[in-house]
N, C-alpha and C positions, 0 to 999 in steps of 0.2 A: 566919655564915660566918667562920671564923677566918683570921688573917693568913697562916698556913702554906698554906692552900688557895688564897688569893689569889695568893701567890707561885708555887705550882705551876701555876696557870692561866696566869699571865703567862709563865712559862718554856715551858709547852707551846705557848702561842700564838706566841711568837717562833720556836720550833722548827718549828711547822706552816707558818708563813709562808715559812720557808727551804725546806721540802720542797715547797711549792706554787709556789716561786719568785716570790712576791709581794714586790716591792721598793717602797721609798719610804715605808713606814709609820713615822712618827716616834715617839719615845719618848712625847711628849704624846698622840699618837693611841692608842698602846698603853694608856696610862693611862685614856683614855676607854673603850676596849673592856673593860678590866678593871672599870671602874665599872659598865658595862652588865651584865657577867656577874654581879657582886655583886647588883645589883638584880634581875636575872632569877631567881637562885637564891632570893632572899628572897620575891619575889612568887609564885614557882612553888609554894611550900608551900600557898598558899591558892587560886591561880587555875589551876594546871596549864597553864602556858604552853608547856612543852616536856617531852619525856621525856629529853632529852639534857642532863644537868647535870654529869657527872663532868668534871673539868678537862681531861683529854686528849681525851676524846670531843667535848666542847663546843668546844675550841680548833680541832680539825681539821674536824669535821662541820658546825659552825655558822658559826664565824668565818672560818677559812681558806677554806672553800668559798665563802662569801659574797664574800670579798675577791678570790678568783680571778677573779671576774666583772669586776673593774676592768680586766683586760687586754682585755676585749671591748667596752667602752663607746664607745671611738673618739672621735668628735667630738660626741657627744650632750651637750646642755646641760641636759636635763631627763629625769627617769626617774620612773616610778610603779611601786611594788611592790604587785602585786595579791594580796590575802590575806596581809598582812605578818605576822600573828600576833605572835610575840615580837620581830619586827624583823629577820628574816633574808630577804633580804640587805640590806634598806633601811638599817638602822642602821650596820653595818660600812662600807658603801659611802658613806653620808653623812659618817661620820667620816673616812675615808680621802680623799675627794674633796670638800672644802668648797666648791669652785667649781661643783659639780653640784647643781642643784635637784632634790630627792628628795621624792616623795610616798609616804607609807605608807598604803595603802588597807586598812582593816580594819573589817568589819561588826560584829564582836563588841565590845560595849561595854566589857567588862572588859579585853580585850587592847588596845583603843584607848586606854583610860585609862593603861595601862602604857606605851604608846608616847608618849603626851603627857608623862608623868612623866619618861621617858627623854630626850625632847627638852629639857625644862627642865633636868634634872640635868647633862646632857652639853653644854648650851648650843649646841645644833645649830641655828644660824640658817637653814641650808639645808634643813632637814627640815620637811615639812608633814604632819600626820596628818589623814587623811580618814576619817571614820566613816560608811561607806556600803557598799552592795552593788555588786559589780562591774557588774552589768547596769544599774545606775542612775547610773553615773559616766561622765562625758565624758572620753575619753582623748585628744581631738584635740590638746591643747596640749603633749603629752609626745613627745619624740623616741624614747624607749625605754620599753617595757613589760617587766616581769619577773614571773614566777611561780616560786615555789620549792616550797612545801608547800600545795598547794591540793586541797581535797576534790573528789572526782568529776571528776578532771582530763580523763578521756576525753570527758566531755560539756561541761564548762565551757570548756576551752581552745580547742576549735574555734570557739566563739562569739567568743572574744577574738581569735583569728587573723582571723576574718571581718571584724573591725572595724579592722584595721590599715590606716593610710593609706599613700599612696605612699612617703612618706619615713620611715615608722616601722619599728621592728624589735621583735620579741618575743624576749626572752632567757628560755628555759624550762629550768629544772632538771628533769631526768627521766631515765628509762632510755632507751637508744637505740631500743629496740623501739617505744616510744610516739612518739618523734619521727618514725620512719620511717612509722609508721601514719598520723600526722597529715599528713605530706607526701603520701602516697598518696591520702588522702581528699580533698585539695584539687587533685589532678590537674594539676600543672604551673603553678598560679597563683602559687606562692611558691618562693623559694630557701631552702635549708636549709644551714646551716653547723654541723657537729658538732664540739664541743670536749670531749674526754674529761676528766673531773675526776680530778686526781691522787689516787692511793691508793684509787681505787674501780674495781672490775671492770665495773660496769654503768652507773654514773651519768654523765651528760654534761650540758653546757650547750648546748642547741640554739637556734640563732639563726634566726628566720624573718623574711623580708622579702618584699615583693612583687617579682615579676619586672618 
């Protein structure tokens, strides 16, 4: 990747953060996110980590969308990103909130290797990469669970919601129809908070918690 593309991505990222009204991201943190983007594009040629690599699309759809969730984290001290893939939202959140303990759960060995390389290169002391399947992972020690791009969401997510403890929340990136369907499925056992994602007509961050 040439320097021009790096600069375009950095400019698009700053603009996207303004559009999403995400505040408090420092220049040093922007630099870390640019480094992650450079690594992602390089690894993507071999491992197909994401289909979104153009600077403007990546800045808005991957990075700004991930960082928008920082508005919803509240008093949580720990978070686990289930099916983290290339690291969204785990990496941007870990960069922006160094005081938050972030777990990136990824069963795919190649993607998990990429996440570990990212942790090393970005020096993310608050990030832990977990190479395992969701159904075999204990979520009890985390205040907040999140899922963004998970396969077979309509069958996998209900199992995750079923495992929510009394004080835990699930932050799910999805379309509103899926969130409504999940809430109906659990018939009053959970509360649902809908947060529309800026610049999207259909996608929301749905936050589930026990009543």
